[in-house]
N, C-alpha and C positions, 0 to 999 in steps of 0.2 A: 818413448823418445821421439820428438819431432824430427822429420827428415823430409825435405821437399825442395823444389825449385819453383820460383814464382817470377813470371815475366809480365811486365806492363807495356812493353814497347820502348818506353823511355829508360827503364831500369830493370835489372835482373837480380834476383836474390837466390843464393844457394845456401841452404840451411841444413846442418847436420853435425855429426861428430867425425873428426878426422878429415874435414873438408879442406884444410890448409893445403893438402896435396893437389887440390884442383885449381889453385891460384894461377899457376903458369898457363894452363889451358884457357882459363877465363880471361887472363890478360891477353893471350894470343888472339882471342875472339875480338878484342878491341883494337888489334893491330899493334899492341905494345911490344917493343923489342929492346928498349932501353929505359927501364922504369926507374924513377927516383923514389926510393922507399923512405917514407916519412914516419917519424915517431917523436915522442918526448924524450928528454935525456934519460929518464928512468926506464923507458921501454926500448932502449937501444939493443939490448940482448935479443928481444923478440924481433926487432927490425933486422938484425943480423940473421936470425933464423929464417925469416921470410926471404931475405936476399939469397940465402943459401938454397932455398927451395926454388927460387927463380933462376938461379945459375947465371948463365950469360945474359939473361933478360933483365938483370939488375944492373943499372948504370952506377949506382952508388946510394949512400944513405945521408939523409939530413935529419938529425935528432934534436932539433931546436924548437919543436912545437911547444907553444905556451898557452895557458888558459886564456879564454876570451879573444883569441885570434888577434893579437896586436899587429897593426899594419907594418911596423918596423921589422918584425920577425918574418912576415910574408915577403918583404923586400929582400931580405938576406936569402931566404929559400929560393926565391925567384932567380937570384943571381947564381945560386948553386945549380939549379936546373939548367941554366944556360951554359955554364961551364962544362957540365957533363953531357950536354946535347941530349937531354932526356926527351923521350917521345911519349911518356905516359907517367902516371902517378899511382903509387900504392900507399895508402894510409893505413897504419897499423896501430891500434890502441883505442883510446876513448875519444870523447868529443873534441878535445883540444887538437889532436892530430887530424881528425876528420875535418875540422874547421879550417886548418891550414891547407889541407888538400883541396877543399872547395875554393878557398881564396886563390890558390894557384891555378886551378882549372878555369875559374872565371876570368882570370887575367890572360891565360895562354891558350885556352881551348883544348888542352891536352886531356885525353881520356883518363878517368879516375876510377880506381878500384879500391874498395875499403874492406879491411879485415878488422871488425870491431872486437874489442876484448872487454868492454864495459856495456852498460845498458843505456847509453846516451840517446840512441834513436835518431840522431841527426843524420846518420849515414843514409837514410832513405827519404831525406827531404831536400827540397830546393831552397832551403833557408840558410842564410849565412849571417852570423853576428860577428862584426868586426869592431875592434876598439881602436880609436884614434883620438888623441887629445883628451883623454880621460872620459870619453863617452862611448858606450857600446851601441852601435846602430845596426839594425837588422834590415837585410834586403833579400829579395827573392828573384829567381830567374831560372829558366831551363838549363842554362850553362852551369849552374851550381850543383845540380843533382848528379851524384855519382852514377856511373853507368852500371857498375856491378858491385854487389855486396856479398862477401863470403863469410857466413857465420860458422864458426867452429866452436862448439860447446866446450871442447877439450881445452881451448885457450883461456877459458874463464876459471879453471880450477885453482889457479894460483892467485886469484884476485883476493886481496886482503878483506877480512870481514867488514870492516868499517866502510871501505870503498864499495863493497857489494851492497850494503844497506843504502848508502847515500845515492849511489848510481841508480838503484832500483826505484827509490822514491822520486828521483829526478824523472825517471820514465813515467811513474805514476802521475806526475803533474801534467804530462801531455794528455793522458786519458781523462783526468778529472776536468780539465778545461775544455776538452772536446765535448763533454756532456752538456755544457751550457753555452757552447759557441753559437753565435747567431746563424752560421751557415752549416750547422750540424745536419746530418741525415740519418735515416734508419741504419744505413751501413756503418757510418762512423760511430753511432751509438753502440752497435754490436761489437765493433772492434774495441771501443773504449772499455766496455764492460768486461769483455773476454780478456783484454790485456791487463786491466787492473786486477782482475781475479787471479790471473796467472802469476803476476808479480807478487801479490800478497801470499798466495799459497806457496810459491817458490821460496820466499824468505822464511816462512814458518818452517817448511820442511828442511831447508838447509841449516837453520838454527839447531834443529834436532839432530841432524846428521850432516856434518860438513863434507862428507864424502859422497853425498847423494847426487850423482850425475844427472839423474832425471830432474831433480829440483833445479839444478843449474840450467838444464834445457828449458824448463818452464820459465825461468827468469829471462833467458835470452829471447824466447818466443814472445813473452809479454812485452819485452822492450821493442821487438820488431813491430808488433801491433801498435804500441804507443807511438813509435816513430811515424807509422802510417797515419795515425790520427793527427800528429803534428803537421804533416804534409798536407792533409786534406782540409783542415779547417783552421780558422784564426784562433790564436790564443788571447787570453785576457790579462786581468790584473796580476795574477801570480807571475807570469813570465815577464811582464813589464818591471815588476819589483825586482826580480832576480837579475835581470839585465842591468838595472840601475845599480844594484848592490855589487855586482861583479865588475861591470865596466868602469864605474866611477869610484868605487871604494876598494876594489881589488880583492873582494871576498871570493873564496873558493866556490866553484860552480855548483857541484852536486851537494855539498853540505849546506849551502845557502838554500837551495831548493828544498832540502829536507826540513829545515827549520821553518821556512816561510809557508810552505804549502798548507798545513793545517790552519794557520791563521788566515790565509787568503780564502780558504774554503769557508771558514766561519764568517768572514766578512760578506761573502757572496751568498751564503745559505738562505737568508730571508728572501732573496730574489730568485733563487734557483732551487726550490724545495724538491722538485722531481729529480734533478741531477744529483742532489745530495742523497736522496733515497736510493737511487741506482748505485751510487758509489758505496754507500753503507752495505748494501747487499753484496756487492762484489768483494768488499773488504772483509765481509763476515763480522761486522760490528753493528751496534745499535744506532750509533750516530757517527756520521762520516768524519767531521773535523776532529772531534775529541777522540774518536776511536783510532784515527790514523796517528795522532800525536802520541797516544798511549802505546801504540804498536812500535813506533819509532823508539820511544824511551825503553820499552821492553827489549828491543833488539840491540840497544846500546848506541843508537844513533844520536846525533846532536839535536838539541831542542831549544837552543838559545843563540842568538846572533852575537852576543857579547863574548861568547867563547870562540868566535871566529874572527874577532878583531874589530867588530862594529860596536860603537858606543852610543849612548843616549844623546850625546852631543852631535852625532852624525844624523840623527833622525830628521831635523827640519830640512836640511839640504836634500836628503834622500827623498823626502815627501815632495819637495818642490820639483825635483827632476822627474819623479814618477807621475806627477800630475800636469807636467808641462804641455803634453800633447794628448789629444783625444785618442782613444782606442776602444775596441769593442769589449764590453763587460756587462754582465747581467744586472749589476747594481751600479748606481751612479758613483763615480770615483771622485770623492771630495777630499780636500787636503786634511781636514780635521780627522776624518775617518782613517786616512792613511797614516797620519801621525800616531793615532791610537794603535793601529795594527802593528806598525813598526816598533812602537814602544813595548807592546806585549811580546813581540817576537824577540826583541833584544833581551828582555828580562827573563824569557822562558816561562811566561805566565801560563798556567794550566787552563786549557779550554774546557769549559763545562758543556754538557749536552744542551742545556737550556740557552746557551749564548752568554751566560754569566761566567766571568773568569774569576778564579780564586788565586790570590797572591799569598805570599808568606804572611802578610799582615792581615789577611782575612778577605772576605768577599768584597768585590767591587761591582758596582752596577754595570750592566752591559752598556757600552758607549758606542756600539756600532748598530744604531737603530735601524729598523726595517725601512727600506726605501723601495720605490717601484723600480722595475727593470729599466735599464737605460742603455741603449746601444748607439755608439757613434763610431765613425769609420776611421780606420788607419790601415796602412799596409801591414800585412802580417810580418 
């Protein structure tokens, strides 16, 4: 079982089992005496548990965190923090709550401590995706990075299986896109491969034994490495598509990542063969895109966007939004190719190792032809 502390100067990580008890001391290191504890409505019970651990250092709870960090929710939480005279923030839960805490920290300058209970990874990044007027926009800055993250493996034992799967594949997306990022390094490659391998092994072990605490530790460790990849390098097509589908179409974050990732990998595979070979080795499959899709299906995860509320009629607008601005990606991002990708993801088309996809009606020619690598700039 992993147990460690990691300091970078800008942020501090405490990782282990039973580490929730260390939250008061870690908050005290930040000077927090009146923390606003943040959660989603469904995690209010956990927020109350954290508030109880904090005792007098908890000023109150705001349990209105929502997916994709809508600015109107942030405004309400900001008012709550003001009424309570909060001097610090403690986010408890997954990416939605972490996003809200980041948005508040960026606006107020309050120190921010995160207690993650899923595998989002955003808790160790200076990235913030906020949704306003139906569009999700990502920005970055040192004020967004949480100062302390306390991982307690014990807090993940009640995570439902489907959430476990989709959250872990969401984390995998950070590692996969790190392997072909234009600013990748030997260090990020190592973190990506180790993180992807830990996530895949953790899911398989946990499927065999839901009580395997070591497997849950591997998943959380892999998610930490994946989050560090997300912080270190720029993401590409996959993340752009998922931000579009979440921010503009209201699709659930982690399930959307789970469906789209194998298709985005298949799109980029001709221009990133070495990355796909590294991913396949880490996943312990022969072919990374088709192997990951098969693993998701085997684990009972979602494999089609239409099951999440997205329709073929939505594809043209989503493709327009996803190709409206340039961003780094190993393969040229063209509208026709993205329409094809989203169509296959919507219908749940099976990805074949050769790049040919097989639908219920039979074989279809590969429509995502090989193109040379193409990298253009955009802020992460």
